[in-house]
C-alpha positions in Angstrom: 144.2 -20.9 -76.4 147.3 -19.7 -76.6 146.0 -16.9 -79.2 143.8 -15.6 -76.2 146.3 -14.8 -74.2 148.0 -12.3 -75.9 144.9 -9.9 -75.3 145.1 -10.8 -72.0 148.6 -10.3 -71.5 148.4 -6.7 -72.6 144.9 -6.7 -70.8 146.8 -7.7 -67.0 149.8 -5.3 -67.9 147.0 -2.4 -68.1 145.2 -3.7 -65.1 147.9 -4.8 -62.7 149.7 -0.9 -62.7 149.0 0.7 -59.7 144.9 -0.1 -59.4 143.9 3.1 -57.9 141.7 2.8 -55.1 139.7 6.2 -55.8 136.3 6.0 -57.0 136.6 6.7 -61.1 136.2 10.2 -62.0 132.8 10.2 -64.2 132.7 13.5 -65.3 136.3 13.6 -66.3 135.6 10.5 -68.4 132.9 11.3 -69.6 134.6 14.4 -71.3 137.0 11.7 -73.1 137.0 10.9 -76.8 136.0 7.0 -77.1 138.3 5.1 -79.7 137.6 1.7 -80.9 140.0 -0.7 -80.7 142.3 -0.7 -83.6 141.2 2.8 -84.7 144.4 5.8 -84.5 143.8 7.8 -81.5 143.4 11.3 -82.0 143.8 13.0 -78.3 146.4 12.1 -75.8 144.1 10.5 -73.5 140.9 8.6 -74.6 138.4 5.6 -73.6 139.4 2.2 -75.2 135.9 0.6 -76.4 136.2 -2.9 -77.4 132.7 -4.1 -79.2 131.0 -7.1 -78.4 130.7 -9.5 -81.7 133.6 -7.7 -82.8 137.3 -9.4 -83.4 140.3 -7.4 -82.4 143.8 -7.8 -82.8 145.9 -9.4 -79.9 149.4 -10.8 -79.7 151.2 -13.1 -77.5 155.0 -12.6 -76.9 157.1 -14.9 -75.4 160.6 -14.4 -74.5 163.5 -15.0 -71.9 167.0 -16.5 -71.9 165.4 -19.5 -71.9 164.5 -19.5 -75.6 166.6 -19.6 -78.1 164.6 -16.6 -79.9 161.7 -14.5 -79.1 158.1 -16.0 -80.2 155.1 -14.0 -81.3 151.7 -15.2 -81.9 148.7 -13.2 -83.4 145.4 -13.6 -83.6 141.5 -11.9 -82.9 139.5 -11.8 -79.8 135.6 -11.2 -79.5 134.1 -10.4 -76.4 130.4 -11.4 -75.3 129.9 -8.1 -73.9 131.2 -4.3 -74.7 134.1 -3.3 -72.7 135.2 0.4 -71.9 138.4 1.0 -70.2 140.2 4.0 -69.0 143.4 4.2 -67.2 142.2 2.1 -63.8 138.7 1.6 -64.4 136.0 0.0 -66.8 132.8 -0.4 -67.8 130.3 -2.7 -70.0 128.1 0.5 -71.1 130.9 3.3 -71.0 128.8 5.2 -68.3 128.9 3.3 -65.1 132.4 2.9 -63.9 134.0 0.7 -61.6 137.7 -0.4 -60.5 138.9 -2.8 -63.4 139.8 -5.2 -60.6 135.9 -5.3 -59.4 134.4 -5.5 -63.2 137.2 -7.9 -64.6 138.5 -11.4 -63.0 142.0 -12.4 -65.1 143.6 -15.5 -63.9 146.8 -17.4 -65.8 148.0 -20.9 -65.7 150.0 -22.9 -67.2 153.4 -25.2 -66.9 155.0 -28.0 -69.3 154.6 -31.4 -70.0 155.1 -34.2 -72.5 152.8 -32.7 -75.2 155.0 -29.4 -74.5 154.0 -25.7 -73.2 150.8 -24.6 -72.0 149.4 -21.3 -71.4 145.7 -21.2 -69.9 144.1 -17.5 -69.3 140.5 -17.4 -68.0 138.8 -13.8 -68.2 135.7 -13.3 -66.9 133.1 -10.6 -66.1 132.5 -10.1 -62.5 
């Protein structure tokens, strides 16, 4: 479960940025190269593609003044559906784009108890 947090943390940073309310620039996006997650982009701007059924790397980093040392956990994440991301927009087919917060639901929860620390991340297609 903590392994999944890595990817979701990165995704939330991307999605929570300054989410645009304007429509997706579909024609502009169509001209951009599509780069599969893990590949090296050959251009300054590109669409990131997370193919369904193919694991990709994800990292969770925890830091702060309460910790003796920062920690990092790495894992692999696999989606059940294709996902394309560009700036504030997301798509499952690479053609029909929506504001990412309309297409993806992300929820965080967690805490501490006698068993230790717990972090839960829920990532759903809307």
